[in-house]
RODO-2510 file (C-alpha; in nm, 4 decimals, decimal comma):
residues 354
     n   res          X          Y          Z
     1     m    -2,8069    -1,3379     0,0029
     2     s    -2,8584    -1,6995     0,0049
     3     h    -2,6740    -1,9711     0,1982
     4     v    -2,5377    -2,1059    -0,1473
     5     i    -2,4180    -1,7593    -0,2800
     6     r    -2,2415    -1,6956     0,1021
     7     m    -2,0546    -2,0385     0,0434
     8     v    -1,9472    -1,9910    -0,3002
     9     l    -1,7863    -1,6394    -0,1913
    10     f    -1,5999    -1,7800     0,1072
    11     l    -1,4537    -2,0346    -0,1007
    12     i    -1,3559    -1,7837    -0,3494
    13     i    -1,2201    -1,5336    -0,1054
    14     i    -1,0283    -1,7587     0,1544
    15     p    -0,9951    -2,0986    -0,0231
    16     g    -0,6905    -2,1762     0,1902
    17     l    -0,9173    -2,2422     0,4996
    18     i    -1,0789    -2,4839     0,3446
    19     f    -0,8368    -2,6782     0,1232
    20     p    -0,5201    -2,5348     0,2111
    21     t    -0,2700    -2,5313    -0,0965
    22     v     0,0806    -2,7394    -0,0865
    23     a     0,3483    -2,4946    -0,2112
    24     a     0,5554    -2,6270    -0,4935
    25     g     0,9582    -2,5674    -0,4549
    26     p     1,0981    -2,5690    -0,1378
    27     l     1,0756    -2,8952     0,1100
    28     t     1,0533    -2,8377     0,4957
    29     g     1,1386    -3,0089     0,8054
    30     q     1,3140    -3,3284     0,7845
    31     d     1,3185    -3,3693     0,3994
    32     l     1,5686    -3,0643     0,3791
    33     p     1,9107    -3,1467     0,2802
    34     h     2,1860    -3,0865     0,5324
    35     v     2,4614    -2,8060     0,3950
    36     h     2,7224    -2,6660     0,5565
    37     i     2,9061    -2,3419     0,4475
    38     f     3,2516    -2,2893     0,4737
    39     a     3,3380    -1,9240     0,4624
    40     t     3,6636    -1,7932     0,3551
    41     g     3,6142    -1,4245     0,3073
    42     g     3,6375    -1,2328    -0,0265
    43     t     3,3955    -0,9820    -0,2008
    44     i     3,0974    -1,1722    -0,0651
    45     a     3,1581    -1,0720     0,2891
    46     g     3,3065    -0,7327     0,1744
    47     t     3,1452    -0,3939     0,2891
    48     a     3,2058    -0,0352     0,1502
    49     n     3,0943     0,3158     0,2771
    50     s     2,8451     0,3522    -0,0285
    51     p     2,6254     0,1038    -0,1863
    52     t     2,7292     0,2635    -0,5000
    53     d     3,0935     0,1926    -0,4453
    54     l     3,1694    -0,1254    -0,6215
    55     v     3,5372    -0,0783    -0,6338
    56     h     3,6958     0,0811    -0,2975
    57     y     3,5812    -0,1615    -0,0555
    58     t     3,7123    -0,4118     0,2052
    59     p     3,6706    -0,8067     0,1763
    60     g     3,6405    -1,0156     0,4639
    61     e     3,4205    -0,8162     0,6997
    62     i     3,1399    -1,0207     0,7150
    63     g     3,0996    -1,3522     0,9553
    64     v     2,9664    -1,6601     0,8011
    65     d     2,6470    -1,6350     1,0578
    66     t     2,5684    -1,2772     0,9089
    67     l     2,5912    -1,4209     0,5742
    68     i     2,3536    -1,6782     0,6388
    69     d     2,1319    -1,4930     0,8301
    70     s     2,1535    -1,2313     0,5120
    71     v     1,9704    -1,4476     0,3191
    72     p     1,6638    -1,6185     0,5414
    73     e     1,5088    -1,7964     0,2306
    74     i     1,8098    -2,0199     0,2523
    75     r     1,6510    -2,2287     0,5230
    76     n     1,3458    -2,3009     0,3325
    77     y     1,6052    -2,5078     0,0954
    78     a     1,8216    -2,6628     0,3376
    79     h     1,9314    -2,7291     0,7052
    80     v     2,2172    -2,4964     0,6847
    81     t     2,5297    -2,4664     0,9341
    82     g     2,8569    -2,2839     0,8718
    83     e     3,1877    -2,2036     0,9994
    84     q     3,4734    -1,9525     0,9531
    85     v     3,7547    -2,0966     0,7760
    86     c     3,9412    -1,7591     0,7708
    87     n     3,8109    -1,4237     0,6581
    88     i     4,0476    -1,2473     0,4113
    89     n     4,1195    -1,1191     0,0432
    90     s     4,1258    -1,3971    -0,1708
    91     d     4,4710    -1,2882    -0,3001
    92     d     4,6041    -1,3755     0,0411
    93     i     4,5032    -1,7574     0,0329
    94     t     4,7881    -1,9941     0,0695
    95     p     4,8453    -2,3724    -0,0173
    96     a     4,8324    -2,4099     0,3929
    97     i     4,4527    -2,2599     0,3891
    98     w     4,3776    -2,4905     0,0869
    99     i     4,5080    -2,8028     0,2826
   100     d     4,3322    -2,7311     0,6035
   101     l     3,9800    -2,6231     0,4050
   102     s     4,0029    -2,9774     0,2185
   103     e     4,0620    -3,1955     0,5489
   104     r     3,7673    -2,9805     0,7345
   105     i     3,5539    -3,0434     0,3701
   106     n     3,6622    -3,4542     0,3869
   107     a     3,5981    -3,4582     0,7633
   108     v     3,2507    -3,2868     0,7200
   109     l     3,1209    -3,4684     0,3834
   110     a     3,2000    -3,8148     0,5923
   111     d     2,9361    -3,7575     0,8099
   112     p     2,6442    -3,9444     0,6554
   113     g     2,3927    -3,6400     0,7878
   114     v     2,5782    -3,4102     0,5576
   115     d     2,4510    -3,3801     0,1860
   116     g     2,6949    -3,1245     0,0468
   117     v     2,9142    -2,8100     0,0929
   118     v     2,9709    -2,4737    -0,0125
   119     v     3,2520    -2,2889    -0,0091
   120     t     3,2226    -1,8776    -0,0197
   121     h     3,5489    -1,7472    -0,1394
   122     g     3,6946    -1,4208    -0,3187
   123     t     3,6900    -1,4510    -0,6784
   124     d     4,0543    -1,3292    -0,7654
   125     t     4,1753    -1,6893    -0,6910
   126     l     3,8396    -1,8900    -0,6689
   127     e     3,9436    -2,0751    -0,9547
   128     e     4,2516    -2,2019    -0,7775
   129     t     4,0998    -2,3032    -0,4491
   130     a     3,8090    -2,4886    -0,6765
   131     y     4,0511    -2,6952    -0,8550
   132     f     4,2760    -2,7862    -0,5677
   133     l     3,9662    -2,8970    -0,4171
   134     n     3,8700    -3,0896    -0,7254
   135     l     4,1936    -3,2980    -0,6271
   136     a     4,1846    -3,3085    -0,2693
   137     v     3,8637    -3,3816    -0,1624
   138     h     3,7571    -3,7509    -0,1619
   139     s     3,3805    -3,7380    -0,1987
   140     d     3,1115    -3,7628    -0,4593
   141     k     2,8901    -3,5474    -0,2517
   142     p     2,8458    -3,1668    -0,3897
   143     v     3,1267    -2,9356    -0,3428
   144     v     3,0103    -2,5946    -0,4685
   145     i     3,2504    -2,2798    -0,4388
   146     t     3,0728    -1,9540    -0,4904
   147     g     3,1539    -1,5718    -0,4548
   148     s     3,0260    -1,2495    -0,5881
   149     m     3,1676    -0,9657    -0,7990
   150     r     3,0185    -0,6847    -0,5797
   151     p     3,0212    -0,6381    -0,1844
   152     a     2,7405    -0,6764     0,0502
   153     t     2,6739    -0,3337     0,1122
   154     a     2,6171    -0,2831    -0,2861
   155     l     2,2817    -0,1743    -0,5082
   156     s     2,2146    -0,5035    -0,6721
   157     a     2,4696    -0,7330    -0,4840
   158     d     2,4928    -1,0507    -0,6281
   159     g     2,6355    -1,2362    -0,3406
   160     p     2,3004    -1,3074    -0,1878
   161     l     2,1692    -1,5010    -0,4822
   162     n     2,4683    -1,6581    -0,5547
   163     l     2,4910    -1,8145    -0,1975
   164     l     2,1028    -1,8895    -0,2157
   165     n     2,1826    -2,0903    -0,5814
   166     a     2,4917    -2,2466    -0,4276
   167     v     2,3265    -2,3971    -0,1452
   168     q     2,0228    -2,5042    -0,3552
   169     l     2,2841    -2,6825    -0,5893
   170     a     2,4995    -2,8579    -0,2864
   171     g     2,1696    -2,9892    -0,1672
   172     s     2,0439    -3,1250    -0,4837
   173     p     2,1567    -3,4990    -0,5726
   174     d     2,1904    -3,4196    -0,9342
   175     a     2,5171    -3,2501    -0,8306
   176     r     2,6647    -3,5850    -0,7003
   177     r     2,9570    -3,7016    -0,8879
   178     k     3,0406    -3,4172    -1,0779
   179     g     3,3432    -3,2866    -0,9023
   180     v     3,3477    -2,9172    -0,7533
   181     l     3,1210    -2,7014    -0,9067
   182     i     3,1553    -2,2923    -0,9191
   183     l     2,8376    -2,1369    -0,9270
   184     l     2,8050    -1,7793    -0,9996
   185     n     2,5422    -1,5404    -1,1989
   186     g     2,3047    -1,8725    -1,2415
   187     e     2,5684    -2,0707    -1,4077
   188     i     2,7244    -2,4087    -1,2865
   189     n     3,1027    -2,4288    -1,4248
   190     g     3,3404    -2,7252    -1,3717
   191     a     3,6487    -2,6323    -1,1197
   192     r     3,8983    -2,7433    -1,4210
   193     e     3,7946    -2,5829    -1,6894
   194     t     3,6932    -2,2436    -1,5457
   195     t     3,8521    -1,9161    -1,5068
   196     k     3,8066    -1,5368    -1,4106
   197     t     3,7756    -1,3345    -1,7381
   198     n     3,6606    -1,0253    -1,6379
   199     t     3,8146    -0,7849    -1,3737
   200     q     3,4461    -0,6492    -1,2826
   201     s     3,1532    -0,8029    -1,4651
   202     v     2,9493    -1,0474    -1,2866
   203     q     2,9544    -1,2647    -1,6119
   204     t     3,3262    -1,3010    -1,5393
   205     f     3,3450    -1,6958    -1,4760
   206     r     3,3815    -1,8793    -1,8009
   207     a     3,4963    -2,2191    -1,9439
   208     t     3,5733    -2,0711    -2,2753
   209     d     3,6904    -2,3747    -2,4618
   210     l     3,4754    -2,6563    -2,3471
   211     g     3,1657    -2,4452    -2,1793
   212     l     2,9480    -2,4378    -1,8798
   213     l     2,7821    -2,7449    -1,7007
   214     g     2,4766    -2,6165    -1,6762
   215     y     2,2123    -2,3466    -1,5253
   216     m     2,0532    -2,3013    -1,2101
   217     e     1,6551    -2,2545    -1,2791
   218     d     1,4093    -2,2023    -1,0433
   219     g     1,6237    -2,3224    -0,7715
   220     k     1,6871    -2,6546    -0,9380
   221     p     1,9956    -2,7541    -1,1535
   222     l     1,9896    -2,8135    -1,4910
   223     i     2,3140    -3,0124    -1,6067
   224     y     2,3925    -3,0801    -1,9579
   225     r     2,7425    -3,2289    -1,9373
   226     t     3,0137    -3,3510    -1,6900
   227     s     3,3998    -3,3540    -1,6985
   228     t     3,5620    -3,6782    -1,7992
   229     r     3,8814    -3,6067    -1,5872
   230     n     3,9705    -3,7597    -1,2702
   231     n     3,8286    -3,5686    -0,9862
   232     t     3,7104    -3,5847    -0,5825
   233     a     3,6344    -3,9356    -0,5185
   234     s     3,8507    -4,0717    -0,8028
   235     s     4,1527    -3,8365    -0,7307
   236     a     4,4767    -4,0429    -0,5849
   237     f     4,5948    -3,7310    -0,4700
   238     n     4,6094    -3,6801    -0,0402
   239     v     4,7225    -3,4217     0,1682
   240     t     4,6216    -3,5163     0,4886
   241     g     4,8524    -3,3963     0,7596
   242     m     5,0589    -3,1869     0,5330
   243     t     5,1238    -2,8403     0,6154
   244     t     5,2454    -2,6910     0,2885
   245     l     5,2869    -2,8337    -0,0827
   246     p     5,6381    -2,8331    -0,2880
   247     r     5,7140    -2,4955    -0,4225
   248     v     5,5929    -2,4622    -0,8028
   249     d     5,6354    -2,1276    -0,9627
   250     i     5,5411    -1,9845    -1,2845
   251     v     5,7440    -1,7978    -1,5560
   252     m     5,5613    -1,5766    -1,7955
   253     a     5,7332    -1,5915    -2,1395
   254     y     5,7520    -1,2389    -2,3201
   255     p     5,9360    -1,0658    -2,5915
   256     g     6,3038    -0,9864    -2,4648
   257     m     6,2953    -1,2133    -2,1586
   258     d     6,5853    -1,3881    -2,0532
   259     s     6,6777    -1,6590    -1,7968
   260     t     6,6793    -1,4439    -1,4792
   261     a     6,3515    -1,5365    -1,3211
   262     i     6,4296    -1,9414    -1,3986
   263     d     6,7896    -1,9139    -1,2415
   264     a     6,6302    -1,7141    -0,9388
   265     f     6,3491    -1,9831    -0,8763
   266     a     6,5778    -2,2624    -0,9376
   267     a     6,8513    -2,0887    -0,6888
   268     q     6,5367    -2,0259    -0,4659
   269     g     6,4305    -2,4098    -0,4161
   270     s     6,1672    -2,4455    -0,6525
   271     q     6,0705    -2,7931    -0,7118
   272     g     5,8737    -2,7580    -1,0335
   273     l     5,8540    -2,4788    -1,2728
   274     v     5,5359    -2,3777    -1,5388
   275     i     5,6066    -2,1850    -1,8167
   276     a     5,3251    -1,9614    -1,9537
   277     a     5,4281    -2,0077    -2,2868
   278     m     5,3336    -1,7857    -2,5830
   279     g     5,0999    -1,9237    -2,8379
   280     n     5,0898    -2,3184    -2,8592
   281     g     5,4055    -2,3593    -2,6183
   282     e     5,6494    -2,1124    -2,7712
   283     y     5,9116    -1,9369    -2,5842
   284     p     6,2494    -1,7117    -2,6689
   285     a     6,5101    -1,9513    -2,7753
   286     v     6,7433    -1,7549    -2,5272
   287     i     6,5933    -1,9495    -2,2298
   288     q     6,6044    -2,3201    -2,3905
   289     s     6,9421    -2,3428    -2,2211
   290     a     6,8325    -2,2479    -1,8639
   291     l     6,5078    -2,4796    -1,8928
   292     e     6,7404    -2,7763    -2,0044
   293     a     6,9332    -2,7040    -1,7137
   294     v     6,6691    -2,6897    -1,4499
   295     a     6,5119    -3,0213    -1,6177
   296     m     6,8549    -3,1981    -1,6147
   297     k     6,8531    -3,1207    -1,1855
   298     g     6,5606    -3,3251    -1,1773
   299     i     6,3161    -2,9985    -1,1306
   300     p     6,0024    -3,0862    -1,3924
   301     v     5,8879    -2,7984    -1,6342
   302     v     5,5561    -2,7870    -1,7641
   303     i     5,4553    -2,5764    -2,0330
   304     s     5,1245    -2,4244    -2,0703
   305     s     5,0090    -2,1375    -2,2463
   306     r     4,9521    -1,7365    -2,1598
   307     t     4,6526    -1,7459    -2,4373
   308     g     4,4058    -1,9090    -2,1710
   309     t     4,2799    -2,1753    -2,4035
   310     g     4,3881    -2,4710    -2,6077
   311     i     4,5991    -2,7555    -2,5900
   312     t     4,9624    -2,6746    -2,5333
   313     s     5,1953    -2,8307    -2,7420
   314     v     5,5788    -2,9308    -2,6188
   315     k     5,8430    -2,9563    -2,8521
   316     d     6,0953    -3,0775    -2,6474
   317     p     6,0572    -3,4063    -2,4951
   318     r     6,2532    -3,3202    -2,1656
   319     f     5,9475    -3,0978    -2,0631
   320     i     5,5531    -3,1799    -1,9871
   321     s     5,2275    -3,0651    -2,1669
   322     a     4,9862    -2,8719    -1,9332
   323     d     4,7217    -3,0026    -2,1688
   324     t     4,4338    -2,7609    -2,1705
   325     l     4,5311    -2,6263    -1,8100
   326     t     4,5998    -2,2384    -1,7558
   327     p     4,9443    -2,1903    -1,5844
   328     q     4,7809    -2,1239    -1,2663
   329     k     4,5889    -2,4392    -1,2704
   330     a     4,8841    -2,6428    -1,4283
   331     r     5,0681    -2,5217    -1,0991
   332     i     4,8379    -2,6651    -0,8710
   333     l     4,8708    -3,0167    -1,0673
   334     l     5,2254    -2,9893    -1,0561
   335     m     5,2058    -2,9398    -0,6873
   336     l     5,0151    -3,2144    -0,5942
   337     a     5,2037    -3,4494    -0,8333
   338     l     5,5402    -3,3555    -0,6627
   339     t     5,3769    -3,5148    -0,3570
   340     q     5,4036    -3,8180    -0,4916
   341     t     5,6852    -3,8607    -0,7595
   342     h     5,9491    -3,6342    -0,9638
   343     d     5,9279    -3,8727    -1,2310
   344     r     5,8386    -3,7366    -1,5569
   345     e     5,6805    -3,9883    -1,6993
   346     r     5,4395    -4,0107    -1,4015
   347     i     5,3783    -3,6532    -1,4152
   348     m     5,2790    -3,6623    -1,7596
   349     d     5,0635    -3,9460    -1,6898
   350     m     4,8728    -3,7076    -1,4177
   351     f     4,8379    -3,4251    -1,6477
   352     r     4,6649    -3,6481    -1,9078
   353     s     4,4117    -3,7726    -1,6500
   354     y     4,3440    -3,4891    -1,4317
***
């Protein structure tokens, strides 16, 4: 075999020894963004006795370090640090945890060496935590909240890829100034408009009215729209130093209801009420006088809709429209509004702005 032929074969078989290839995609070393992960538990940290059991599992069993270590590819895209805020079923999330989480996020994002934050969370109340953070975090750096619909022990668990995508999104400059983002199943959604729509499907989070913001594609965010409502760096709400929020309750409207729930909540010290009304802000006439009495006491009444989509109209000028917010998100905005004012006109302006 001639010298030329041997050289050609050498170049074909092991070209990396002569001309090392530069891998596309992940950055390395000092170029990697710093993403800090706050873990709160949920299904993404849940375990079951069988890999085929997708229903009977225990949420919040796995700690943040194990979550990170279970997806070693993350370290190809970011310098990752983590801390455990709590490790619970998201049904047990409280306003006190929201406040603590927002304060810790604000503190971490104030560090110029941190590029973004990921929050892992159970999906049942993920949308509420996301919207609270959307109003209580004061930074234009990315804040991404993710979770999973299947426990970590499941066949085809969705948590690992969701976590990887969330870290990739949080480390991207394209995610700055977008408000708090929800990332599951490769889809990027805004905290204000997105809700859980299915009890078990991995395609559960939807912004039915206004649509998603974008997709993750090959480890990079493709963002097509943003919300015009005030959020994060443009939010005027400040919960620093608080331990709880004003009590606000939700009353579901339904045929045959009476004022029992309204009267009970008012008697128990509710500072605001959200009515999950029927259709376009409708409710049985029998509760009208009870709502008027509550409003006369200076307790704001916000009318949302149990339909889940659309702008809710208000026929009575003593009440406040939730705009397009679902009842559960209208409650969060009203809670924060009440930390500043009980004035109906000012609260109405907040519902138009946030």
